[in-house]
C-alpha positions in Angstrom: 12.4 -4.6 19.2 14.8 -5.3 16.3 14.6 -3.3 13.1 16.5 -4.6 10.0 17.1 -3.2 6.5 17.0 -5.5 3.4 17.6 -3.3 0.3 15.5 -0.8 -1.6 12.7 0.1 0.9 12.4 -3.3 2.6 12.3 -3.0 6.4 11.5 -5.7 8.9 10.4 -4.9 12.5 10.5 -7.7 15.0 8.8 -7.3 18.3 8.2 -9.7 21.1 4.9 -10.8 19.5 4.9 -9.7 15.9 6.9 -9.6 12.7 6.1 -6.6 10.5 7.3 -6.1 7.0 7.3 -2.8 5.1 7.3 -2.7 1.3 8.5 -6.3 0.8 10.1 -6.1 -2.6 12.1 -9.4 -2.4 11.8 -11.4 -5.7 13.7 -9.6 -8.4 15.5 -7.4 -6.0 19.2 -8.5 -6.2 20.0 -6.4 -3.2 17.6 -8.2 -0.9 18.8 -11.0 1.3 15.4 -12.4 2.3 13.7 -15.5 0.9 10.1 -14.6 -0.2 9.1 -18.3 -0.1 9.9 -18.8 3.6 9.8 -15.4 5.3 7.4 -15.1 8.2 5.2 -12.1 8.7 2.2 -11.2 10.8 1.7 -7.8 9.2 2.7 -6.1 5.9 2.7 -2.3 5.7 2.7 -0.8 2.2 3.5 2.8 1.3 2.2 2.7 -2.3 1.4 0.5 -5.2 4.5 0.5 -7.3 5.8 -3.0 -8.0 9.2 -2.3 -6.4 7.3 -1.8 -3.1 4.4 -4.1 -3.3 6.8 -6.9 -4.3 5.9 -10.2 -2.8 3.0 -9.0 -0.7 0.4 -11.3 -2.1 2.3 -14.6 -1.7 3.7 -13.7 1.7 0.3 -12.5 3.1 -1.5 -15.5 1.7 1.0 -18.0 3.1 1.1 -16.4 6.6 -2.5 -15.1 6.7 -0.9 -11.7 7.4 -2.8 -8.5 7.7 -2.0 -6.0 4.9 -2.3 -2.3 6.0 -2.1 0.1 3.0 -3.6 3.2 1.6 -7.3 2.7 0.8 -7.3 1.9 -2.9 -4.3 -0.4 -2.6 -5.8 -2.2 0.4 -9.1 -2.6 -1.6 -7.1 -4.1 -4.5 -5.6 -6.8 -2.3 -8.9 -7.3 -0.5 -10.5 -8.1 -3.8 -7.9 -10.8 -4.2 -8.9 -12.4 -0.9 -6.3 -11.0 1.4 -7.0 -9.7 4.9 -6.6 -6.0 4.7 -7.0 -2.8 6.6 -7.5 0.3 4.4 -6.2 3.7 5.7 -5.7 7.2 4.3 -3.3 10.1 4.7 -3.6 11.8 8.1 -5.4 8.8 9.6 -4.1 6.7 12.5 -5.2 3.4 13.9 -4.3 1.4 17.0 -3.6 -2.3 16.1 -2.6 -5.1 18.4 1.0 -4.8 17.1 1.2 -1.0 17.4 -0.1 2.3 16.1 0.1 3.2 12.4 -0.4 6.7 11.0 -0.1 7.6 7.3 1.7 10.7 6.2 1.9 12.5 2.9 4.4 11.4 0.3 4.8 13.3 -2.9 5.1 10.6 -5.5 2.7 8.3 -7.6 1.0 5.0 -7.0 0.0 2.3 -9.5 0.4 -1.4 -9.8 1.4 -3.0 -13.1 -0.2 -6.4 -13.7 1.7 -9.3 -15.4 -0.3 -8.5 -18.6 1.0 -4.9 -18.6 -2.3 -3.4 -17.5 -1.9 -0.6 -14.9 -4.1 -0.4 -11.8 -4.5 2.9 -10.0 -3.8 2.4 -6.3 -4.6 5.7 -4.7 -2.3 8.2 -3.0 1.2 7.2 -1.9 2.1 7.6 1.8 4.7 7.5 4.4 4.3 5.5 7.6 4.6 6.5 11.2 4.8 3.2 13.1 4.8 3.4 16.9 5.7 0.1 18.7 6.7 -0.5 22.3 6.9 3.2 22.9 9.2 4.0 20.0 8.2 5.7 16.7 9.7 4.6 13.4 9.1 6.8 10.3 9.3 5.1 6.9 9.0 8.0 4.5 8.1 5.9 1.5 9.0 7.2 -1.9 8.8 11.0 -1.8 10.2 14.3 -2.8 11.2 16.9 -0.2 8.2 18.8 1.1 7.9 21.3 3.8 5.5 19.4 6.0 8.3 17.0 6.9 9.2 19.7 9.4 5.7 19.5 10.8 6.0 15.7 11.1 9.2 16.2 13.0 7.7 18.8 15.3 4.6 16.7 16.1 6.4 13.3 16.7 9.3 12.1 18.7 10.9 9.9 16.0 13.5 7.4 17.1 14.4 6.1 13.6 13.7 7.4 10.1 14.2 5.7 6.7 14.6 8.4 4.0 15.0 7.7 0.2 18.2 9.1 -1.3 18.2 7.6 -4.8 17.2 10.7 -6.7 15.4 10.6 -10.1 12.3 8.9 -8.7 12.5 10.4 -5.2 14.5 13.1 -3.4 18.3 12.7 -3.7 20.9 13.0 -1.0 21.0 16.8 -0.8 17.2 17.0 -0.3 17.2 14.0 2.1 19.7 15.9 4.3 17.3 18.7 4.6 14.5 16.2 5.4 16.7 14.7 8.1 17.1 18.1 9.7 13.4 18.7 9.6 12.3 15.2 10.9 14.8 15.4 13.8 15.0 11.6 14.3 17.6 10.2 16.6 18.9 7.9 13.8 18.7 8.5 10.0 19.0 5.6 7.6 19.1 6.0 3.8 17.0 3.7 1.6 15.8 3.4 -2.0 19.2 3.5 -3.7 21.5 1.3 -5.8 18.7 -1.2 -6.8 18.8 0.2 -10.4 21.6 2.1 -12.1 19.6 5.3 -12.3 19.4 5.5 -8.5 23.0 4.7 -7.6 24.2 6.7 -4.6 26.8 6.5 -1.8 24.9 5.8 1.4 28.0 6.2 3.6 28.7 9.6 2.2 25.0 10.6 3.0 25.2 9.2 6.5 28.4 11.1 7.2 26.8 14.4 6.3 23.7 14.0 8.5 23.8 16.8 11.1 20.6 16.3 13.0 20.6 12.8 14.6 23.0 10.0 13.8 23.4 9.0 10.2 23.6 5.2 9.7 24.1 3.5 6.4 22.8 0.0 7.2 24.2 -2.8 5.1 21.8 -5.4 3.7 20.6 -7.5 6.6 21.9 -5.2 9.3 19.7 -4.7 12.3 19.5 -2.3 15.2 17.8 -2.7 18.6 15.4 0.0 19.7 
């Protein structure tokens, strides 16, 4: 499979039969190289309801008849708008035709701001353990450092992890290095940085300091084969 990074927390996983998007914040994201009007997706996985993660979910899912897998309240929100959804909750796992999804804890918030400024509560935030073709990818979502990251590392053989490093809204580089040690992934990729001035970080510096696994600062549009 091919896994590519597209700015903020946008990750695309391409297998032999499916294209999976995680947190497709494309429109309004100057760091993203994807085109929201033409991108193909069979599945969209969402970590939480903040606009810089939900992004273009509705339009992409509607155009492609894609399945949206998300924490319960967020999935119900999109289901009410006519999308094909599968609600899940933290600690739960499900086998889909494209692979296995398990939601983990993430210490953050989750709400969606409508165009009129109204705020919709969208349940608990989550991380995503995605197992496809025998390999497990961990997208930690937006989160602070928390000790159960060690448990997640102990219980799963993680090939690739995406960890936020932006600070202010999530853990910063120092805490993310601790998280990398606990998760014990073979490859550690920083995400959720430089989209806004308040989360500016040096991903290459972070990657160079990773001790457990290989640190890899993926450029926008870079991909790796698993």
